[in-house]
C-alpha atoms as one frame of an Amber mdcrd trajectory, in Angstrom:
protein
 -17.522  34.540 -26.890 -18.640  31.105 -26.761 -18.656  28.499 -29.377 -16.716
  25.324 -30.191 -13.356  24.906 -28.976 -10.378  24.991 -31.125  -9.631  21.676
 -33.076  -6.082  21.796 -31.332  -7.472  22.045 -28.007  -9.909  19.324 -28.428
  -6.985  17.050 -30.082  -5.039  18.127 -26.968  -7.605  16.991 -24.372  -8.189
  13.971 -25.802  -4.338  13.102 -26.111  -3.909  13.770 -22.337  -6.943  11.695
 -21.815  -5.346   8.629 -23.837  -1.795   9.205 -22.114  -3.366   8.907 -18.628
  -5.594   6.049 -19.666  -2.315   4.013 -20.850  -0.484   5.141 -17.721  -3.381
   3.450 -15.644  -3.307   0.289 -17.916   0.393  -0.163 -17.294   0.230   0.220
 -13.745  -2.807  -2.236 -13.481  -1.103  -4.664 -15.443   2.288  -4.416 -13.736
   0.323  -4.883 -10.533  -1.321  -8.060 -11.768   2.040  -9.552 -13.367   4.131
  -8.451 -10.059   1.248 -10.224  -7.909   0.974 -13.305  -9.843   4.684 -13.814
 -11.043   6.810 -11.292  -8.735   8.924  -8.331  -9.854  11.808 -10.519 -10.870
   9.787 -12.741 -12.671   8.324 -10.316 -15.225   9.873  -8.075 -17.921   8.323
  -5.012 -19.642   7.332  -7.097 -22.493   4.938  -9.038 -20.350   3.608  -6.062
 -18.689   2.830  -4.607 -22.119   1.233  -7.703 -23.528  -1.120  -7.718 -20.480
  -1.874  -4.168 -21.238  -2.043  -4.398 -24.770   0.600  -1.588 -25.184   3.985
  -2.185 -27.087   7.272  -1.965 -24.796   8.452   1.015 -26.375   5.131   2.672
 -25.488   5.847   1.910 -21.880   8.799   3.647 -21.820   7.168   7.005 -23.083
   5.465   6.921 -19.455   7.980   5.163 -17.136  11.891   5.337 -17.518  12.014
   1.601 -16.225  10.398  -1.309 -14.363  11.871  -0.137 -11.236  10.084   3.083
 -11.830   6.894   1.282 -12.456   7.232  -0.686  -8.778   8.221   2.467  -6.955
   4.806   4.064  -8.661   2.633   1.133  -7.141   4.370   1.445  -3.785   3.406
   5.140  -3.851  -0.106   3.927  -4.827  -0.092   1.703  -1.746   0.889   4.577
   0.555  -1.497   6.710  -1.055  -4.378   4.258  -0.231  -3.146   3.630   3.422
  -3.118   7.528   3.989  -6.717   7.939   2.629  -8.099   5.004   4.732  -6.508
   6.516   8.008  -6.376  10.044   7.417  -8.800  10.889  10.203  -7.578  12.131
  13.774  -9.005  11.078  17.056  -8.285  12.997  20.446  -8.846   9.605  22.120
  -5.571   7.544  21.446  -7.602   4.249  21.485 -10.077   5.263  19.015  -7.109
   6.487  16.907  -5.519   2.932  17.292  -8.870   0.977  16.207  -9.231   3.321
  13.341  -5.504   2.596  12.196  -6.076  -0.791  12.343  -9.393  -0.958  10.534
  -8.205   1.164   7.813  -4.807  -0.683   7.300  -7.023  -4.105   7.081  -9.518
  -2.627   4.874  -6.446  -1.570   2.511  -5.171  -5.181   2.908  -8.333  -6.758
   1.941  -9.493  -4.238  -0.703  -6.293  -3.578  -2.497  -5.065  -7.351  -2.120
  -2.718  -7.463  -4.882  -1.186  -3.983  -4.109  -0.851  -5.079  -0.578   0.715
  -8.572  -1.849   3.267  -6.503  -4.142   3.880  -4.062  -1.219   4.759  -6.801
   1.383   6.774  -8.865  -0.922   8.552  -6.880  -3.423  10.283  -4.345  -0.585
  13.729  -5.996  -1.473  13.216  -4.977  -4.999  12.905  -1.373  -4.972  15.908
   0.397  -6.408  17.628   3.644  -5.848  16.744   6.262  -6.083  13.138   5.031
  -5.539  13.925   3.357  -2.471  14.858   6.546  -0.303  11.648   8.017  -1.338
   9.383   5.234  -0.713  11.226   4.320   2.538  10.719   8.098   3.788   6.892
   7.955   3.099   6.610   4.507   4.733   8.398   5.823   7.798   5.870   8.799
   7.970   2.996   6.348   8.001   4.918   4.085  10.602   5.370   7.187  12.825
   2.019   7.553  13.161   1.438   3.977  14.428   4.359   4.669  16.924   3.203
   7.803  18.072  -0.366   6.306  18.558   1.025   3.137  20.403   2.991   5.189
  22.656   0.088   7.338  23.914  -1.829   4.514  24.453   0.647   2.575  26.202
   2.973   4.983  27.912   6.496   4.101  29.464   7.690   1.558  26.649  10.708
   1.954  25.257  11.031   2.991  21.591  12.556  -0.216  20.274   9.475  -2.182
  21.846   7.000  -0.009  20.370   8.505  -0.171  16.749   8.517  -4.151  17.202
   5.031  -4.335  17.916   4.213  -2.008  14.833   6.044  -4.532  12.737   4.021
  -7.287  14.409   0.953  -5.541  13.813   1.422  -5.033  10.005   2.530  -8.693
   9.627  -0.642  -9.678  11.109  -2.748  -7.246   8.969  -1.023  -8.364   5.919
  -0.619 -12.111   6.711  -3.345 -13.296   4.289  -2.678 -11.082   1.619   0.434
 -13.137   0.231  -1.805 -16.438   0.094  -2.319 -17.882  -3.442  -5.637 -16.372
  -4.673  -7.439 -19.808  -5.347  -7.170 -20.348  -1.633 -10.855 -19.782  -0.268
 -11.015 -16.908   2.312 -12.750 -16.683   5.734 -15.983 -14.776   5.450 -15.015
 -13.143   8.766 -11.514 -12.493   7.662 -11.850  -8.664   8.246 -13.052  -9.014
  11.898 -10.597 -11.582  12.531  -7.554  -9.525  11.540  -8.823  -6.527  13.359
  -9.290  -8.628  16.434  -6.127 -10.185  16.513  -4.024  -7.192  15.745  -5.673
  -5.124  18.680  -4.927  -8.008  20.907  -1.452  -8.377  19.718  -0.632  -4.756
  20.672  -1.737  -5.129  24.268   1.614  -6.497  24.741   2.861  -3.026  25.337
   0.024  -2.623  28.101   2.483  -2.584  31.072  -0.389  -2.093  33.570  -1.779
  -5.412  32.305   1.426  -6.948  33.255   1.684  -5.489  36.600  -2.097  -7.004
  37.230  -0.691 -10.480  37.045
């Protein structure tokens, strides 16, 4: 029958909500601290201070600062996958979609983008293997797309161009936040990246 939920159920729901809220607060605080001061320059106490949570409370959600960083990397990959989830039959449409999605991520999530770009070296095992496996899956989509757009290139060349493309896209994300950004930055990054990958166009090379 209907009626009010038992008090235990109410307390349980409230407790779960509070726990989720603290989890997000910790990650948000860590993202800001790592962005502003780097992973190596920040301790758990500093994260807790920004989040308004004691260090001991942080350890109820995360085993270590290493796990916090790995979780931020997972969030970055989740955001990238969300912005590039669609599939297109035309490989050039797919390429432009991948580029635009990655650029949007780098600008919309500029702190997370900067942490992801700068703190690769700080990932510890066993988190490193999991994160790198997820990153490889994302990079493989780019490789397959570029191979379809510009067939006949060697695999190491395609992989190198993917790294170039990602370097262009993320290039503005590590600059100091006080430095003014171009109002046309999104358009510039998309155009520069699409122009760069044309280095794989072997038919263009033969036309000169």
